[in-house]
C-alpha positions as CSV (number, residue, x, y, z in Angstrom):
1,M,82.8,102.5,107.9
2,A,84.4,105.4,109.8
3,T,85.3,103.1,112.7
4,A,86.9,100.6,110.3
5,L,88.8,103.4,108.5
6,A,90.1,104.7,111.8
7,A,91.3,101.2,112.7
8,L,93.1,100.9,109.4
9,M,94.9,104.2,109.8
10,S,95.9,103.4,113.4
11,L,97.5,100.1,112.2
12,P,101.1,100.0,113.5
13,S,103.4,100.8,110.7
14,I,107.1,101.6,110.1
15,A,107.6,104.5,107.7
16,F,110.2,103.0,105.5
17,A,108.8,105.1,102.6
18,P,107.0,108.1,104.2
19,H,106.4,110.1,101.0
20,P,103.4,109.6,98.7
21,T,104.2,108.4,95.2
22,P,103.2,110.5,92.1
23,V,100.1,109.9,90.0
24,D,101.2,110.7,86.4
25,E,99.0,111.0,83.3
26,L,100.2,109.1,80.2
27,L,99.4,111.8,77.6
28,R,101.8,110.6,74.9
29,L,100.6,107.0,75.2
30,R,97.0,108.1,75.0
31,A,97.8,110.0,71.8
32,R,99.6,107.0,70.4
33,L,96.6,104.7,71.1
34,G,94.1,107.0,69.4
35,P,91.0,109.1,70.0
36,A,88.9,106.3,71.5
37,C,91.5,105.8,74.3
38,P,90.5,106.6,77.9
39,R,92.6,108.9,80.1
40,I,95.4,106.8,81.5
41,F,97.1,107.5,84.8
42,V,99.8,105.5,86.5
43,K,100.4,105.3,90.3
44,R,104.2,105.3,90.6
45,D,104.9,102.8,93.4
46,D,108.0,101.9,91.5
47,L,109.3,105.2,93.0
48,L,108.6,104.3,96.7
49,S,111.7,105.7,98.5
50,F,113.0,102.4,100.1
51,A,114.9,99.4,98.8
52,M,114.3,100.2,95.1
53,G,110.6,100.6,95.6
54,G,107.6,98.4,94.6
55,N,104.4,97.3,96.2
56,K,106.1,95.0,98.7
57,V,107.3,98.1,100.6
58,R,103.8,99.1,101.5
59,K,103.1,95.6,102.9
60,M,106.4,95.4,104.7
61,Q,105.8,98.6,106.6
62,A,102.9,96.9,108.4
63,V,104.4,93.4,108.6
64,A,107.7,94.7,110.0
65,A,105.8,96.6,112.7
66,E,103.9,93.3,113.5
67,A,107.3,91.5,113.8
68,L,108.6,94.1,116.2
69,A,105.5,93.9,118.3
70,A,106.1,90.1,118.6
71,R,109.7,91.0,119.8
72,A,111.2,89.2,116.8
73,D,114.9,89.1,116.5
74,T,115.1,87.5,113.0
75,L,112.9,87.8,109.9
76,I,112.5,84.7,107.7
77,T,110.8,84.6,104.3
78,C,110.9,82.9,100.9
79,G,110.5,83.5,97.2
80,G,112.0,82.8,93.8
81,M,115.6,83.6,92.9
82,Q,114.7,87.1,91.8
83,S,111.9,87.8,94.4
84,N,111.0,91.5,94.9
85,H,109.5,90.5,98.2
86,A,112.8,88.9,99.4
87,R,114.7,92.0,98.4
88,V,112.4,94.3,100.4
89,T,112.4,92.0,103.4
90,A,116.2,91.9,103.4
91,A,116.3,95.7,103.3
92,A,113.7,96.0,106.1
93,G,115.9,93.8,108.2
94,A,118.9,95.9,107.5
95,A,117.0,99.1,108.4
96,L,115.8,97.6,111.6
97,G,119.0,95.9,112.6
98,L,117.5,92.4,112.3
99,P,119.1,89.4,110.7
100,V,117.1,88.1,107.7
101,I,117.0,84.5,106.3
102,L,115.8,84.2,102.7
103,V,114.8,80.7,101.4
104,L,114.9,80.9,97.6
105,N,114.1,78.1,95.2
106,G,116.6,77.5,92.4
107,E,120.3,76.8,91.8
108,P,122.7,79.2,93.5
109,P,123.7,81.6,90.7
110,E,127.3,81.7,89.5
111,R,127.1,85.5,89.4
112,L,124.7,87.6,91.6
113,T,122.5,90.0,89.6
114,A,119.4,92.2,90.1
115,N,117.4,91.3,93.2
116,A,119.8,88.5,94.1
117,L,122.7,91.0,94.2
118,L,120.6,93.4,96.4
119,D,119.7,90.5,98.8
120,R,123.4,90.0,99.4
121,L,124.1,93.7,99.6
122,F,121.5,94.1,102.3
123,G,123.2,91.3,104.3
124,A,120.7,88.5,104.1
125,D,121.5,84.9,104.9
126,I,120.4,83.2,101.6
127,R,119.5,79.5,101.6
128,Y,118.6,77.7,98.4
129,V,116.1,74.9,97.9
130,A,115.2,73.0,94.8
131,T,111.5,73.7,94.4
132,R,108.7,76.0,95.5
133,A,107.3,73.2,97.6
134,D,110.5,73.0,99.6
135,R,110.4,76.6,100.7
136,A,107.8,76.4,103.6
137,P,109.5,73.4,105.2
138,A,112.9,75.1,104.9
139,M,111.5,78.2,106.6
140,E,110.1,76.2,109.5
141,A,113.4,74.3,109.8
142,A,115.3,77.6,110.0
143,A,112.8,79.0,112.6
144,D,113.1,75.8,114.7
145,E,116.9,76.1,114.7
146,L,116.7,79.6,116.0
147,R,114.1,78.8,118.6
148,R,116.2,76.0,120.0
149,S,119.0,78.5,120.6
150,G,116.6,81.0,122.3
151,G,115.8,83.1,119.3
152,R,112.5,84.7,118.3
153,P,112.1,84.3,114.6
154,F,109.2,85.8,112.6
155,I,108.2,84.0,109.4
156,V,106.8,86.3,106.7
157,P,104.7,84.3,104.3
158,L,105.3,84.6,100.5
159,G,104.8,88.1,99.2
160,A,103.8,89.4,102.7
161,S,100.3,88.6,101.5
162,T,98.8,88.3,104.9
163,A,95.9,90.3,106.3
164,T,98.5,92.6,107.9
165,G,100.4,93.1,104.6
166,A,97.2,93.7,102.7
167,L,96.0,96.3,105.2
168,G,99.4,98.0,104.9
169,F,98.8,98.3,101.2
170,A,95.2,99.4,101.7
171,R,96.5,102.5,103.6
172,G,98.2,103.6,100.3
173,V,94.8,104.1,98.7
174,A,94.6,107.2,100.9
175,E,97.0,108.8,98.4
176,I,94.4,108.4,95.6
177,A,91.6,109.7,97.9
178,A,93.7,112.8,98.5
179,S,94.4,113.3,94.8
180,S,92.2,114.8,92.1
181,V,92.1,111.5,90.1
182,R,88.9,109.6,90.3
183,P,89.5,106.4,88.3
184,D,86.6,104.4,86.8
185,V,88.9,101.4,87.0
186,I,92.2,100.5,88.6
187,V,94.3,97.9,86.9
188,T,97.3,96.2,88.5
189,S,99.3,93.0,88.6
190,T,98.2,90.2,91.0
191,S,100.0,87.1,92.1
192,S,100.0,86.3,95.8
193,G,96.8,88.3,96.2
194,G,97.8,90.9,98.9
195,T,98.1,93.9,96.6
196,Q,94.7,93.3,94.9
197,A,93.0,92.7,98.3
198,G,94.6,95.9,99.6
199,L,93.3,97.9,96.7
200,I,89.8,96.5,97.0
201,A,89.6,97.1,100.7
202,G,91.3,100.5,100.5
203,A,88.8,101.7,97.8
204,A,85.9,100.5,99.9
205,L,87.1,102.1,103.1
206,F,88.0,105.4,101.5
207,G,84.8,105.5,99.5
208,I,86.3,105.4,96.1
209,R,83.8,103.9,93.7
210,T,85.9,102.1,91.2
211,R,86.5,98.6,89.7
212,I,89.7,96.8,90.6
213,V,91.0,94.5,87.9
214,G,94.0,92.2,88.8
215,I,96.0,90.8,85.9
216,S,97.5,87.5,87.0
217,A,101.2,86.9,86.6
218,D,100.9,83.2,87.2
219,D,97.9,81.5,88.8
220,P,94.4,80.9,87.3
221,S,91.8,83.5,88.0
222,A,89.6,81.1,90.0
223,S,92.3,80.3,92.5
224,L,93.4,83.9,92.9
225,Q,89.8,85.0,93.4
226,I,89.6,82.6,96.4
227,V,92.8,83.9,97.8
228,V,91.8,87.6,97.5
229,R,88.4,87.0,99.0
230,D,89.8,85.1,101.9
231,L,92.3,88.0,102.6
232,L,89.4,90.5,102.4
233,Q,87.5,88.6,105.0
234,Q,90.5,88.4,107.3
235,M,91.1,92.1,106.8
236,A,87.5,92.8,107.8
237,D,87.9,90.6,110.9
238,R,91.1,92.5,111.8
239,L,89.3,95.8,111.6
240,G,86.3,94.5,113.6
241,A,84.0,95.1,110.6
242,K,81.5,93.4,108.3
243,A,82.8,91.7,105.2
244,S,81.2,94.3,103.0
245,T,83.3,97.0,104.7
246,T,86.4,95.6,102.9
247,G,84.6,94.6,99.7
248,A,84.7,90.9,100.6
249,D,81.1,90.4,99.4
250,A,81.7,92.0,96.0
251,E,82.9,90.5,92.7
252,I,86.6,89.8,92.5
253,E,88.0,90.5,89.0
254,V,91.1,88.6,88.0
255,D,92.2,88.3,84.3
256,D,94.5,85.3,83.6
257,D,94.7,85.8,79.8
258,C,98.2,87.3,79.9
259,V,100.1,84.6,81.8
260,G,101.5,83.0,78.6
261,E,103.8,80.1,79.2
262,G,104.1,80.8,82.9
263,Y,105.5,82.9,85.7
264,G,108.4,85.2,84.6
265,V,108.2,84.1,81.0
266,P,107.7,87.2,78.7
267,T,105.1,87.1,76.0
268,P,105.0,89.1,72.7
269,A,102.3,91.3,74.3
270,S,104.3,92.0,77.5
271,N,107.3,92.9,75.5
272,E,105.3,95.3,73.4
273,A,103.8,96.8,76.5
274,M,107.2,97.3,78.0
275,E,108.5,99.0,74.8
276,I,105.5,101.3,74.2
277,V,105.4,102.6,77.8
278,A,109.2,103.2,77.8
279,R,109.2,104.9,74.3
280,T,106.2,107.1,74.9
281,E,106.5,108.0,78.6
282,G,110.0,107.1,79.7
283,I,108.6,104.7,82.3
284,V,110.1,101.3,82.9
285,L,107.9,98.2,83.5
286,D,109.3,95.0,84.8
287,P,109.4,91.7,82.8
288,V,107.5,89.5,85.4
289,Y,104.5,91.5,86.7
290,T,103.8,95.0,85.3
291,S,104.6,94.3,81.7
292,K,102.0,91.5,81.6
293,A,99.5,93.7,83.6
294,F,100.0,96.6,81.2
295,A,99.6,94.2,78.3
296,G,96.2,93.2,79.8
297,L,95.3,96.9,80.0
298,L,96.3,97.6,76.4
299,A,94.2,94.6,75.2
300,R,91.1,96.0,77.0
301,I,91.7,99.5,75.6
302,R,92.1,98.1,72.1
303,R,88.9,96.1,72.2
304,G,86.9,99.1,73.4
305,D,86.3,98.1,77.0
306,F,86.8,101.8,78.1
307,G,85.5,104.9,76.4
308,P,87.4,108.2,75.9
309,D,85.3,109.8,78.7
310,Q,86.6,107.3,81.3
311,T,89.7,107.3,83.5
312,V,91.9,104.3,84.0
313,L,94.6,104.1,86.7
314,F,97.4,101.6,86.3
315,W,99.0,100.9,89.7
316,H,102.7,100.3,89.0
317,T,104.0,97.7,91.5
318,G,107.7,98.2,90.7
319,G,110.0,95.2,90.1
320,Q,112.0,96.8,87.4
321,V,115.2,95.6,89.1
322,G,114.4,92.3,87.4
323,L,115.4,93.8,84.0
324,F,119.0,93.4,85.2
325,R,119.1,89.7,85.7
């Protein structure tokens, strides 16, 4: 375990956001929810000090280092029109002096807002395709075009949810290990799988005995469990360790009860979660990921899954830029 942890901490990384994020206790929310409520803390990755924050920053610190090691001269990635990952990739390219090509599915907007506005501000070359299925071929076509002219493009998969990206996120668990908070469970949003895999591996590597519950923003739990487990195995391979070292042999908990009508479509429960957190704690959730994840946490608290003597940590993955679409 010590060898694997040393390998994790020696992973090449670019310190886009070198400062730890706060862990805040939600005292007013707990009082609002009643005496049976557990202690609730929130890990404020919405406050990461780069590109408007969010979980993608932790991944990109490792993935950008990998791109530089490959002598890349252009970053290429994809996402939806309001992709947080695309925004952070565009900012990483700006900070490193590398051109960035973003392949986004959807119609070009008449007016740029939120992440789309930031993509342009960071100087990205934005290319639009009709559907999600069109994104990967369009990225390959852009890469081939650059290679033919002598370029060295680096394709960053959706969400930077590669073994490298997940390991970059796992390093962030060191901040919990260094804190006084010892959560019985960590709840977070999950979509492309890298954040949840990073949390599971990080908890295992830093010796934090806790459950990790991912609340899906889109895909069914069964498919996400496969993605997360595969990433955990790849992470173990990268560290030269057994699968158990990264938690790849343990149960993967994914809750898909809060998806509603689909990705990015608010639900009554997610709207309530956004309002109650804002009005009790002054903390802003986003409409796509964290509001649904917090709705899942509230549902579990209300049905008595956690006792008042337990501690829950909600890992805020950012994305609040999406409120300004």
